Each structure stands twice: as C-alpha cells, then as structure tokens.
C-alpha positions in Angstrom: 79.4 -29.1 -150.9 81.9 -27.7 -148.4 82.2 -30.8 -146.2 84.4 -33.4 -147.8 84.7 -37.0 -146.8 87.7 -38.2 -144.9 90.7 -39.4 -146.8 93.3 -41.1 -144.6 95.9 -40.7 -147.3 95.8 -36.9 -147.3 97.6 -34.7 -144.7 95.9 -31.8 -143.1 97.9 -28.5 -143.5 96.9 -27.5 -139.9 97.6 -30.6 -137.8 99.8 -32.5 -140.4 98.0 -35.7 -139.6 96.5 -38.3 -141.9 93.3 -39.7 -140.2 89.6 -40.3 -140.7 88.4 -36.7 -140.0 86.4 -35.0 -142.7 87.8 -32.0 -144.6 86.0 -28.7 -145.2 86.4 -26.4 -148.2 85.9 -22.7 -147.3 84.3 -20.2 -149.6 87.8 -19.0 -150.6 88.4 -22.5 -152.0 91.0 -23.7 -149.5 90.4 -26.8 -147.4 89.6 -29.5 -149.9 92.1 -32.3 -150.4 93.1 -30.7 -153.7 93.7 -27.2 -152.3 95.4 -27.0 -148.9 93.4 -29.8 -147.1 92.1 -28.8 -143.7 90.1 -31.0 -141.3 86.8 -29.5 -140.2 87.8 -30.0 -136.6 91.2 -28.3 -137.2 89.4 -25.3 -138.7 87.2 -25.1 -135.6 90.2 -25.1 -133.4 92.0 -22.5 -135.5 88.9 -20.2 -135.6 88.4 -20.5 -131.8 92.1 -19.8 -131.2 91.9 -16.7 -133.3 88.9 -15.4 -131.2 90.4 -16.5 -127.9 93.7 -14.7 -128.6 91.9 -11.4 -129.4 93.3 -11.3 -132.9 89.7 -10.8 -134.2 86.8 -9.1 -132.4 84.5 -12.0 -132.7 83.8 -15.3 -134.5 82.3 -13.5 -137.5 85.7 -12.1 -138.3 87.8 -15.2 -138.4 90.0 -15.8 -141.4 91.2 -18.7 -143.6 94.5 -19.9 -142.3 95.9 -20.0 -145.8 94.8 -16.8 -147.6 93.4 -14.8 -144.6 90.1 -14.1 -146.4 87.0 -14.1 -144.3 84.9 -17.2 -145.0 81.2 -16.9 -145.6 79.2 -16.8 -142.4 77.5 -20.1 -143.4 80.9 -21.7 -143.4 81.7 -20.4 -140.0 78.3 -21.5 -138.6 78.7 -25.0 -140.0 82.3 -25.4 -138.8 81.6 -24.0 -135.3 78.3 -26.0 -135.1 
C-alpha cells in the first residue's frame, strides 16, 4: 500500500516538517517513513514544479526526488489526484 498514515514524529525529506500529513511510498521504494519519508502533498508539489519548470515534457515523466527514477503511472495518478 503506497499511502502511509501520518506520523508526526517523522520528518519529511522535502519540506523538513513533522506534521499530520500522510506519507507516500513510490514504486522505487522511497517515500515511506523508513526510506526517505515524503509527504504525499510534498510529492505533488515537487512533481508539479518539475513540470512547470520545463524540466520534464509532461506529468508522465516526473521523477523521484531521491533516486530520479520514474514512478509507476499509478503512483503519479494517485499523488496528483
């Protein structure tokens, strides 16, 4: 299950905040509290920023902020919701 419940004791590697936002584990394995925790909302912002900046040609080409692998399209669709 890629979406992981919030844990206010764990710091997100994107926003560096500890709050009640849920985490999301990408298909590459990054994002869970045990492996470079990333809030789902932070991933959404990072993916959108990558598209808006022109770094990638479209949302289907976004990359994991940690390892730069392309996540599964199902992950992208869920995150971008």
